[in-house]
Each structure stands twice: as C-alpha cells, then as structure tokens.
NUTI-425602 format. One record per residue (C-alpha): residue in one letter; x, y, z. Coordinates in steps of 0.2 Angstrom, whole numbers, plus 2048, in hexadecimal, padded with zeros to 3 digits. Each point is the difference from the previous one (the first is absolute). Layout:
<rs>
AXYZ ...
</rs>
This chain:
<rs>
X7B9B445AD X80E7F37FD X80E80280C X7F780C80B X7F47FF80E X7F680E7F9 X7FE80B80F X80A80D80B X7FB803812 X800812806 X800801813 X7FE810809 X8067FD812 X7F9811807 X7EE7FD7FA X8007ED7FF X7FA8017EE X8047F17F6 X7FE8017ED X8037F27F3 X8048087EF X8007F67F0 X8117FF7F7 X7FF8097EF X8077F57F2 X80880F7F7 X808805810 X8077EF803 X8077FF7EF X808811801 X8087FD811 X8017ED802 X8007FF813 X80A80280F X808812801 X7F98037F0 X7EF800808 X806807810 X80A8107FA X7F28057F4 X7F27FE80E X80B80880D X8038107F5 X7EE8017FC X7FC800813 X80D80E804 X80080B7F1 X7F580D809 X80A800810 X8127F97FD X807809810 X7FE7F580F X80B7F780D X8037EE7FD X7F97FB811 X7F080A7FE X7EF7F97FC X8018097EF X80D7F47FA X7F77F27F6 X8077EE7FF X7FF7F57F1 X8037ED800 X7FF7F77EF X8027EF7F8 X8047FD7EE X7F87F57F3 X80C7F1804 X7FE801813 X7F77F0805 X8077F47F3 X80A7F1804 X80F8047F7 X812805804 X803812804 X7EF8087FF X7FA801813 X803812802 X7F680F804 X803812804 X7FD80E80C X8038137FE X7FD811809 X80A80F805 X80E7FA80B X802806812 X8137FC7FF X80480A7F0 X7F280C7FE X7FF7FA7EE X7F77F37F6 X8027EF809 X7FC7EE7FA X8047EE804 X7FE7F07F6 X7FB7F180A X8007ED7FD X7F77F380B X7EE7FB800 X7F580F804 X7FF8077EE X7F97EF7FA X7F47FF80E X7F98117FD X7FD7FC7EE X7F77F0805 X7F580B80A X7FB8097F1 X80B810800 X80F8077F6 X80580C80D X7FB80B80F X800813801 X801806813 X7FC812805 X7FD809810 X8047FA812 X7F67F480B X7FB807811 X8077F1809 X80C7F27FC X7F77F67F2 X8037F27F3 X7F77FD7EF X7F77EF7FE X7FE7FA7EF X7F77EF7FB X7F98017EF X7F280C800 X801804812 X80B80E804 X800808811 X80B80C80B X8027F7811 X807805811 X8127FA801 X802805813 X8057EE805 X80E8007F3 X807811803 X811800808 X8047EE7FB X80E7FC7F4 X7FE7FA7EE X8027ED805 X7F380180E X7F480A7F5 X8017F57F1 X7FD7F080A X7F380680C X7F68087F2 X8007F17F5 X7FB7F580F X7F280D804 X7F98017EF X8027EE7F9 X7EE7FC804 X7F980E7F6 X8087FA7F0 X7FE7F07F6 X8118027F9 X80F80680A X804812800 X81080B800 X80580E80B X80B80F7FC X80380B80F X80B80D809 X8097FD811 X80580C80E X80C80A7F4 X7F18057F5 X7F580480F X80E80B807 X8028087F0 X8127FB7FD X8048087EF X8077F07F8 X7F27F4807 X7FB7F37F4 X7F07F67FC X8027ED801 X7F67F17F9 X8037EE807 X80E80680C X80D8027F2 X7F98087F0 X804813803 X7FB8107F8 X810805808 X8068117FA X7FA812801 X7F57FF810 X7F07F87FA X7FD7F9811 X800811808 X7F38067F4 X7F57F2806 X804804812 X7FB8127FD X7EF7FA7FA X7FD7F480F X8017F27F3 X8077F0808 X7FD7F37F2 X7F67FA7F2 X7F97EE7FF X7FB7F97EF X7F87F07FC X7F67FB7F0 X7F87F27F6 X8058067EF X80E7FE7F4 X8098087F1 X7F87FE7EF X80C7FD7F2 X7FC8067EE X80A7F37F7 X8037F280C X8077F47F2 X80D80D7FB X805803812 X8027EE803 X80B7FE7F1 X80B80F806 X8027F8811 X8067F07F8 X80D80B7F6 X806809810 X8037EF809 X8117FE7F7 X804813801 X7FF7FE813 X8097F0801 X80F8077F6 X80181080A X80F80180C X7F880F808 X7F17F7805 X80A7F1806 X80980B80C X7F0808806 X7F97EF803 X80F7FA80A X80580F80A X7F380E7FD X8058127FE X8107FE80B X8077F67F1 X8058127FA X80D80280D X80D7F57F7 X7FD8087EF X7FF811807 X8107FF80A X8097FC7EF X7F980F7F8 X80280C80F X7ED802801 X7FE7FC813 X80280F80B X80B7FE80F X80380B80F X7F280C7FB X8078007EE X812803805 X8077EF7FA X7FC7F47F2 X80B7F2807 X7FE7F7811 X8097F0805 X7F17FB80B X7F38017F3 X7FE7ED800 X7FA800812 X7F08087FA X7FF7F87EE X7F57F27F9 X80B7F3808 X7FE807811 X7EE8027FE X7FD7EE7FA X80B7FA80F X7F980A80E X7EF8077FB X7F77F67F2 X7F07F8806 X7F67FD7EF X7FA8087F0 X7F180C7FD X7F88087F2 X7F380C7F9 X7EF7FB7F9 X8017F57F2 X8138027FD X80C7F17FF X81080A802 X7FF7FF813 X80D80D803 X7F9804812 X8097F780E X7FC7FC812 X80D80280E X8017FA812 X80D80380E X7FE7F380C X80B80780F X80A80E805 X7FD813803 X7F78017EF X7F57F1802 X7F18017F4 X7F27F57FB X7FE7FA7EE X7FB80F7F5 X80680B7F1 X8127FF7FC X8098107FC X8018057EE X8108077F7 X7FC812804 X7FE7FC813 X80F7F6801 X80A80E7F8 X7F880E80A X8027F8811 X80F7F67FB X80D8077F5 X7FB812802 X8037FE812 X80F7F47FF X7F57F480A X8067EE7FD X7F27F880B X7F37F97F4 X7F57FB80F X7FF812806 X7FB8057EE X7F27F3800 X7FA807811 X8018127F9 X7F67FB7F1 X7F37F880C X7FE80F80A X7FE80B7F0 X7F37F37FA X7F6800811 X800813802 X7FD8037EE X81080A7FA X80A8017F0 X8107F7802 X80A80A7F4 X7FC810808 X8027F9812 X8107F77FD X80880F7F6 X7FA80C80D X8097F580D X8108007F6 X7FF8137FE X7FE801813 X80F7F5803 X80B80C7F5 X7F980F80A X8067F7810 X8117FC7F9 X8038127FB X7FA807811 X7F08087FA X7F67F680D X8067F680F X7F97F380C X7F780E809 X7F68037F0 X7FD7ED7FC X7F97FA811 X8117F8804 X8017F67F0 X8127FF7FA X7FD8037ED X8107F87F9 X8027F77F0 X7FB7EE801 X7F8801811 X7F27F57FD X7F8801811 X7FF8137FE X7F97FF7EE X7F27F4806 X7FC80B80F X7FF8107F6 X7F57F77F3 X7F47FD80F X801811806 X7FC8077EF X7F17F57FF X7FA806811 X8048127FB X809800811 X80F80A806 X80D8027F2 X7F57F57F5 X7F480F7FF X80E80B7F9 X8027F37F2 X7EE7FC7FD X7FE80C7F2 X80F7F97F6 X8128067FE X7FD8107F7 X7F580780E X80B7F980D X80F8097F8 X7F7810802 X7FD7FC813 X8127FB803 X80780E7F6 X8138047FD X8067F67F1 X7F47F2802 X7F98037EE X8117FA7FA X7FC7EE805 X7EF8007F7 X7FB7F47F2 X7EF8087FB X7F98067F0 X7F080A803 X8007FB812 X8007ED7FC X80F7F5805 X8097F87F1 X7FD7ED7FD X80F7F5802 X8078017EE X80E80C7FD X7FF80C7F1 X813801800 X7FF7EE7F9 X7F38047F3 X7FE8137FC X7EE7FE7FA X7FB7FB811 X805812806 X7F58087F3 X7F27F4804 X801805813 X8018127FC X7F18027F4 X7F57F3809 X7EF808805 X8007F8811 X813802804 X80F7F57FF X7F97EF7FA X8067F27F5 X7EE7F97FD X7F98107F9 X8057FB7EF X8097F17F8 X811808800 X8077F580E X7FA7F07F7 X8068057EE X810809805 X8047F380D X7FF7F37F3 X7F27F6807 X7F38057F2 X8018007ED X7F38077F5 X8057FE7EE X7F18077F9 X804812807 X8118067F9 X80480C80E X7FD7F180C X80C7F47F7 X80F80C7FB X8127FD805 X80580B80F X812805805 X8037FB813 X80380F80C X7FA80C7F3 X7F280D800 X7FE7FF7ED X7EE7FB7F9 X7F97FF812 X7F480D7FD X7F97F77F1 X8007F080A X7F780880E X7F28077F5 X7FD7EF7F8 X8017F7811 X7F380C807 X7F47FF7F1 X8007ED7FE X8027FE813 X7F080A804 X7F77F37F6 X8097F1807 X802804812 X7F380D804 X7F17FD7F5 X7FF7EE7FA X80A7FD811 X80C7F37FB X80C7FB80E X8128087FE X8067EF806 X7F57F27FB X7FC8077EF X8128057FC X8037F37F2 X7F18067F6 X80380A7F0 X7F480E7FA X7F87F37F4 X7FC7F580F X7F980E80A X7F58097F3 X7F97EF7FA X7FC7FB812 X7F6810803 X7F77FF7EF X7FC7ED803 X7F8805811 X7F78107FC X7FC7FD7EE X8078117FC X80C8017F1 X80E80A806 X80F8037F6 X811802808 X8008127FA X7EF803808 X8067F9811 X80F80B800 X7F580F7FC X7F67FB80F X80F7FE80B X8078117FB X7EF808805 X8007F8811 X812805803 X7FC8127FD X7F17FF80B X80B7FA80E X80E80D7FC X7F280D7FF X7F97FC811 X811801808 X8038117F7 X7EF806806 X8057FC812 X81080B7FE X80E7F67F8 X80C8097F5 X8107FE7F7 X80B80180F X7F67F1807 X8077F57F2 X811800807 X80A7F2809 X806804811 X813803803 X8037EE807 X7FA7F87F0 X80A80C7F6 X8117FC809 X80C7F57F6 X8077F1808 X8137FE801 X8007EE7FD X7F57F17FC X7F67FC7F1 X7F98127FE X811809804 X7FF8127F8 X7EE7FD7F9 X7F380E803 X7F08037F6 X8018107F5 X7EF806806 X8028117F7 X8027F77EF X7F27F3804 X7F380D807 X80380C7F1 X7FD7F27F4 X7F17F9809 X7F8811802 X8028027ED X7F97EF7FC X7F180280C X7FC8127FB X803808811 X803812804 X81080680A X7F67FE810 X7FD7ED7FD X7EE8027FC X7F97F87F0 X7FC80E7F3 X7ED8047FD X8027FA7EE X8087F0805 X7F17FC80B X7F38057F4 X8087F57F3 X7FD7F180A X7EE805805 X804807811 X7F88117FD X7F9802812 X8117FC808 X80880D7F4 X7F480D806 X8037FC812 X8138017FE X80180F7F5 X7F080A805 
</rs>
C-alpha cells in the first residue's frame, strides 16, 4: 500500500501474544490514519466492556502513524497516541513529533495496539519482522534521558540502522496522572497522562528500528508539489519566526493580543515579560537548533545554563507553553529557572502545562492562606519565587511530600486542599487550559469547552485559524471575517475547525506548526499523491467529522455531559484593563449554537440519528441503549 507500511501490531502484555494484522485498504481510506485508526480500533476493543479504570489492564492503548509519517517534508513527522485518560477519566490523546513514528513505519508497521499488563517491567523491541517483549528491569527507575541513551547504546549492535526510543520516566512509573511519553528526550506525548497508562502496564519503552521506507504512489506529482511549496515556506512570516525563536516567538505577539496568561490568569499585562521572552532566551539559553524527522522548519531549540543554581547541560529548550506556565503564570522572571523546571519535567516525564499550571494554582492557594509552609514542606510558595518553583517541580516528579498532593493535577489537588481552592482552577474536564486566553479570542473558549480531551488548543484548528496564523480559502467558514472580542460565528467556526482539523492534525497528521502555511488544496493533494487515493475536499471533511464524533462519543461514553463543556470561573472573569478589558466569551450562546449544529441533545451527547447519519451506528447504540 502506498503511504502505509501495511501492518498494525497487536501486543498483549498479559499473555505475551504478538500479532501482525494486515492493514485493510478500505479501512485505511475511510479513516486515513492517526487517531482515525486509533479511535475506531479502540472503540471496537472496548465496546463489550466500556466500564473500567484508566489504570487497569482493561484499558487498551493505541499508537498510530499517518500516511505521511516518514516522508522528508516539512510538518509531517507526527504520530498519535490515545487511551482513556487517568487524569480526566475521559478520552485522552496526544500528538507527537520527533523521529519515532518514522522509524516505526520503516520497521513495517503503521501502528501498535497494546493491551493487558506485563508481570514485570518490560519494553517492546521492534526490528523489522522481529518483535519481542523484553525485560526492562535495568531501565526501571531511570529518567527519560538515561533510559533513552542507555537503551540506544545497548541495542545499537542489534540493528543495522539506528533505532529510536519512546519511553516513560519515574513519573509514569509512579502513576503521576499527568505523566508523559517522550521520544528523543524532547518530543512529548504530553497531555492527559499517557505515561501513567504505560506505568500501570509495566511498560517502560518501545524501541523501533527498520530497513524499509515509505512507498509513494505518484512521486513525480509529489516532487512537483514540494517545489511549489518552497516559495510558500520562504514567504511565510510565521515559519520565519519559528525558525528563529521556536514557539516562544508567540510571547511578543500574544502579549499584544492579551493572549498570554499571567499570575494564574489574573493579568494580561506584565512589565517583566521581556525577562522571559525570545530575546532573553536567545541571550541566556540558546544552544542550537533541532528538528523533527525530515522537517526543514527546525522550530525546536536547545538550551544550556553554564553556571549558577539552575545549571544544566545542553538539552531541550522550553517551548512557549512551558515558558508561560513556569514563567508568566507564576510571575517568575528567571528564565534559567524555567529551563531547569523544563529539564526536570522532561527527565521525569511530566506534562509541563499541567505541572506549571498546578504550581501557579498552589501559589495562589498559598497567597490566600489555604495552605502554609507546614503543608508545603517549608517551601515559601510566593509569586516569582523561582527557587521554590523548581524545588516543587522536583517534588512532584518524585511524588514526595507536598508534591504528592499535586501529582494528580490541580483539579484533584483542589479537592484535597478544600475551602475555596476550586476558585483558582483553570481546568476543563479536569485538564488545565493551555496558555491562550479565551478572553482574547472567544472561539478558544468554545474549543476548550467542547474538546473531547479537555481544555486544549490543539484538538482542532481553532487556535490556528482564529488566531490568524492559518488561512484556508477553500473552506468558507475557515476564511470568514470575524469581529474581535465577539462570540458571533464562533460555533460555526469551531465545527469547521474540528471537521477539517481532524483530517489535518489527527488523521493525515500534519504538524500544527510546521504545516501551518498549507492550504486545503496543498494538504489533500499531498495525501492523494502519496497514497494514490483520490480524496476530494468534501470527502476528507466527512472523514474528519466522523473521527471527531468518535472522539466525542468516547468521552461521552466515559461519562462527560453538558456541564463538563463549561469554562471555569477564572477564565470567565473579565479583566479590568489591558487588551481584553471587559471581554468574556458568551458560552451560553456559543454552546447552544454548537449543540444545534452538531446535533447534540441537551445533555451534550450526539443524538442517535446524528451518529447513524455518519455511519457510527454502533456508537449510537452504546450511547442510547
């Protein structure tokens, strides 16, 4: 099959059984790849028993590539993971870049379905036709960096071509609810606790090496398109900013729009923002450019702190979300401490958005007298206390002392702390909001509310489109004029961003950064040239819509209802000054319009006829039995 390796691995850790199942061509065409494959396979696996704990061996785990993964082109190195989230209790997924997806396809597999639980710490070894479950005792307890380096060294003689490792750290082993899975020390399946699921299964890592490549249906047409895209990338200001500064480039633009959360979402202006902005990162941290497989954008950066209390060797530099959560959210002006907190999260394997946001939440609890130094192991959790922020990050990674209170995220920590701690939360469906303020762009609020995995700016293309970074002229609702600080047309916008976005981000798995300049004509043509399919734009939108309903249906199946689509009090509180003064999303209006457009009932569940109309009869039966 063109664009596909042609096989999916099914690995049962309980029995040790390993199966290689051929990828059905019709299935591939109907679901494209990534979370299209993953959600459909996952639902089929659980439909007879959908009631289980996320950390039980009954919870399957799906890891899938897309038809473009493994190509040497900008913005297509992505792959996806999905399962029931231990952090939220709903459907959880993550989208990852780096190298592992490409190497898995080179080994001959489009994805891996993992079930059961190993009796002892284990890892999966993949080298072309050789697939084994091996003992990982020597790596258990070691951090991400150590595991990655030692495993590559140990296995290099078993593979003619170098391999790639994706693994968990101590956070995943200790079942920290926002533990992540990381490839090559920096490319993280960060959100919703995917690493904790691996920890519950005694799965430390997967190693993949292969001698194959990706077969292209129409190489001449793809070559011609690549030539055309050279000028598109050269003319893109967005790509130029990413090349120069990486994702922290957004800090300067975001401050102008009031998009950067400050002091746990209580401010949108801060005189000290430049202390942690792109200029400060360039001056104090920058140590080189990095990229994902085959991508020339190189938006990843290295950082190094050569001396002082936050000394760290050359390694991954903090992304925008990390700079904001450990920086502006905590009023922390010390960029070196942010880099150190980022390194701790990477080594332990923790989501930086949840970790930093949970620390900001804890600081506000401390400020308001809900907790004291007796509770925090002597840490003075005051705004801007970089030493305490770094120390608490380490405590969370070790699940030690007060860190154990925060190790399930801020929503569960609020329940433990009690009193009015919930007033300081920024969570939707138990997941901390990303660092983009819906008071600056109201559609973000709706996107956070209805996202199947919880507050997320990557669950659709709303952030890209409403934020002005992406223009899709072929789709009317993705190129319409929008009134600033208004909730008008945002429901219609969100539906379009989800339907096309599921194709773009989740199935074909284009990168929301490196593929941002592409139009729908570019993306559909690219997939057709590679696979040999003859998708129309209308067809890929239909596929994206079906996959979105699969994700939403899984979250509904796990208990989400209309009340879970609401934003927390903090995100709905108007600012008195700054770029967003007086601006608050009209969630009642947007949700009512969205439910109507999506064919939901009043409880927030897609109606039976809605699901049957798009071919999801089995999901309709499960939700409306």
